[in-house]
Each structure stands twice: as structure tokens, then as C-alpha cells.
N, C-alpha and C positions, 0 to 999 in steps of 0.2 A: 569725263568717264564716271558713271556710277558705280560705287563700292557694292559689291556683291555680300549680303549679308545673310547669314541662315541661323534659326533662332532654335537651341535645343527646345525641346517640349520636357523635360525632368527640370519641375520648381523645386527651389530649394527654400526650407522654411525659416530659419532663422537668420540668414546672412543678411549682413550689411549690404548695402547698395553702393558701388561705386561710383555710379552714374544717376541724372537725376530721370524722372520719369520724362518717358519719349515712344513715339509711336514707331516702330521698327519697321513697319510696312509702309508705311508712311517716307520715311527716310531712304528704304530700297528704291522707292521711284522719284525723289525726287533731289537727290544730291549728285549735285551737278559740279566739276571742279574749273576753278580759274584756270585757261590755260598760264597765263603769266606767274603766278602762286604755283602750280603743280610744276611747272618744268624748272622753276628755282629750287625747289625743293627736293626735287629728283635728283639734281645736279649736286645738290648738297649730303644728300642720304649715299648715293654711289661713291662719294669722293671719302663720304666719312664710314661708311663699312668696310672700304678696302684698308682704312689706316689701322683702324679697330681688329680685323683680321688682322694686319702685318704684327701690331704690339702686341696682340694674344696669343701667338704660334708659339711663342717658348715660355712654358711655365714656372714664370719669375714673377714674384709679388711685385717688384718695380714697373713691369712692363705690363702686367695685370693692371694696376692702379693707373697707370696711362691710358690702355682701352677706357677706364671708367671716367676719364679726366677730359678724354675727345668725344665721347657719348655726352656727356653733359656742354662743352663748350661748342659742339657742332650741331649736334643734335637738338638738345634740349631749349638751351638758351637763346638760341634765335629765334625760336616758334612760340615761346610761351611768356606771360605777362611779366611787364617790367614790374619792377619790385618784387618779385619771389625769387627766394635765395636756393642755394643748392649745394647742401654740406654732405659731409659721410663721418660716421660716428656713431653716438648713443644717443639715443631718444631717453627723456626722463621725465618723470611726474615728480609733483608737488611733495612728495611722499618720501621721495628718493631711490624710489624704484629705477632701474635702467635696462634698459633693451641691450641685446646685443650688439655686435658692431654689424652699423648696416653701408651697403655699400652707398646708395644715395639717397638723401634724406630732402624734399623740396618741400622747403617752409613760408610764412613770411611775416620778417621780422616786426608789422605792426601790430602783429596780435600779441607775440611775445617775442624780445631777441634771444637769440641763444649765444652761449659762450663759444668764443670761438679762438683753438689756438696755432692756427695759421688761417689761411683763407678760406680752407674749407673745412677742414679738421675742428670738429669742436662737442658739445653737447645740446640737443634741443631739445626744449618743453615741448610736452606730445600736445600742449592746444596750438602750436603754430607748424605743427609737423601736419603736412596736406596729403603726401605720397611718400611710401619709401619704394626703390626698385634695387632689384637684386639684379645684378649685371655678371652675365654667364659668357662663356667664350660657345659653349656648348649645354645644349640641353640633355641630360642624361640623369638617369635613377640619383647619382651621388649628388650631383648638385642640386636637384631637385629636394631628395631629403635634408640637406645643408640650410635650403632656403627655409623650409617649411620649420625646422627644428631654430631657426633665428628669429623667425618670427613668432613662434611659441611665447618668447620672453615678453613681446608686446602684451598679453593678452592680461598679466599681472599689473600693468599701467592702470593708474585712472587719473580723468580730469578732475581736477580741483572742483569744490562742491558748489561753486557760484557762477562755475563758466556755463555758458549757453550756447548750445550747439544742435544743429538739425542732425539726427540721426542718420540720413541720409548722407552727411558731408562729413562722416567721420575719417582717419586715414585710412588709405585707399593702398594696398599691398600689390606690388609689382613684379613680374619674372620677366626678364628680356635675356633671349641669346642669339647668338649670332648664328647657330646652327643648331641641327638635333645628330644624334644618335641614332634616330630610327629609320629604318628605309620604309615602313608602310604607310598606310594613310594618315593625314594630319589629325584625323579624329581619334588617334591610337596618343597624341600628347595629349590631351586632354583625359584621357582616360586613365594615363597613368599617372596624372598629378590624384584623379581620384582615388587609386588604389594607393598611392604612396601618404597622402591626406586623412589620417583618420575622421575628422570631421568634414570631411568636404561635402558628405550628402546634407548638412545643416548648415555649414558656418566655415567656410573653406577658407584656411588663412591666406592663400594666395586667390585674388579677385581678378586680376587683370594679366595677361599673358601674352607675350609677343616672341616670336619665334622666327627668325629671318630663315623664310623660303618653306614655311610651315604653315603658318595663318597668327590670326590676331584674336583671342577670346576675351570678352567681359560679361559683368553680369546685369542683364536689365533692371528695370523697375518691376519687371512681372518676376524677379527672383530667375530668371532664366539664364543659363549662357547663351550668348551670341558668337557667333562665328564669322570672322572677315578672312577670305579665302586669300593666302599668298598669291603674287603675281611678280611677272619680270620689272613691271612699273613699283614693288616694293607695296600694295594696297595695305598689305601687314603693318608695315612701320608707319605710314600716313595715317592708318586707323589708329593707330597707337597713339602718336606725338596728338593727333588731333583729339582724341578720348580726352586725354589729360588737359590741353587747353580750354576746352569748352566746359569743364567743370571746376576749373580752378579760382576764375572770380567768384562764381556762385558759391564755392567750398570758405572763399575768404570772408563772404560777406555776411553768409551764414553762421559767423562765429563772432560772437561778441567781444572786444579786448577783453583779454587776460589780466589778472593783476598778478603784478610781478611779487608783492609782498609774501603770496603764499607760499612764494621758490626762498625770499630773503629773511623773514621773520619767523621767529616760534615764541612759545610761552614765556622762553626765557627773557624776552625784550621787556615786561614786566610793565604791561598797561594796567592802567588804574585811572578808575573814574573818579573825578575831583567834586568836592560840593563845596558850595551849593549851586545850584541848577541855575544859569541865567535867566532871568523874568524877560528879558527883550533884548533878542538876538539881533533886532534893528538900530539898538542905543549904541549911540557915536559918544566917542569922547571929546567933553566937551574943553574949548579951550580955558 
């Protein structure tokens, strides 16, 4: 089955692109699923969504946390690259700035390791943070505003000055919800983000949206929103997971390994250049 993509004509001026350059018209005509992979994915998706909905029915922090854990273990981890880590906590930079608490952080420890206080809870260097995902049981104005306010804290973070990264592959911010409180057409989901995010027209804080039963949206290389309609076979969620998977490997290789010293050492370490200068670095000590 081919995914149905629709591209918005509205172009954004300053937004960071979450996915690499691609021809959307070509994708529309050529994407065909492997029946074996798709059948397995649909079985996992149906079972997992039911568990998430059950865990999120009661507004209890422990059960909401359990819903996030189910989301990671059963929907993300089986389909994403090995070596990618999943955590929850705060993203930090080398200057000591911190983000707000983040539901899910996808990172790669080969770039820089996090500090973990449990299996998943910890502090994650921004250089190794690839994706953030806010997971909500419902897409509504309150939850969207909460997500946007959290993501604003990321704007103050700075990569260390010697870190090299392709601007196409900076951290991508996602919003995921298992349902919506809107009953009107799915186009109104994106319109709501437009109204609630003051920077939506130029550099929206959320650049990937997936709402079960409503659709999946992301920004393409032309800085236009692309829409994948919802279906009984969960095209919206399959598109969301596939989009993350398709870009993670490129995101990792686009980032040179960062230097841990920027996080550990400061001017009090007392570096001193010693004299005299060595004349021949190849000189060997004689017996």
C-alpha cells in the first residue's frame, strides 16, 4: 500500500528541516510496503496502542509514565537502529544550561554519553540528543501549550564551539498523541499548532506531529508541511516511526564525536604551556 502524502504550499522561512532532501512526488508514486514487515508492524502497533490507552486512562503520574515506557519499548525500540538510546530527563549544554523535563530523548552514546540515574532517567548532552518526543494521551490546547513551553527551554542551549553538525540534522522535536479532542477535519490539528506557537510561521518548535486517528505531519526539504492521512492500518504511526528511523543513521554520521572535556574541565584545571619547546617530536630515549 502506498502512503498518501499531501504537501502544504505554505513555505517556512527559517525552520530547521527534520528530514533530509527528498522528492515528495516521487515518494507518493513509489512507496510500496513489504507485506511481511507491514503485517508484523501492524500487529505490534495495535497491541501497543491498546496498552498505552489503558495505561493513560487514569490521570496518574505513574500510569502516564508507564504509557511512555510502553511507547519506547514496543513502538520505538524494535524499529529503530541498534546503538540508539532512549531516555527521559533534561538536555544540557556545555555551559550548564538545562532544558525542561522531556518525555523521551533519543540519543546516541557514541557521540557523548549521558549521565543516567536509572535505566532511562538522566541528563543528556545536546550534542548527542537526536530527537525529543512529548507523549500525550490526548492532543488538546493545554497539552500543546505545555509542549511548546517545554521546548522553548531548548532555545537557550548551545553546541560547544568545536562541535561539527550538519544543520539539517539538529535535534528534532516531536509531538505524539493517541487521540484528539477535535472533531473537525484533521487540517485543524496543524492550524491549532499555528495559533498556539508564536514562531510557527518562521521556526516552529514542533516540527513533527503524529496524532492517532488524525494524521502525521512533518516539514520537508522545501520547508513545507507534509501530511500523511490517518487510516485503519495506522499509516500515520507507520509514517512517524519510519520517518525517525530513516533519518537517525544520517543524523548520527553527520555529527563528529564531541569532546567530553568541554563538559568536565574548566579554567580552574590550570593548563600551563611548558618551555622549552621540543625540537624533535620523533626523538626516542636512548638506552
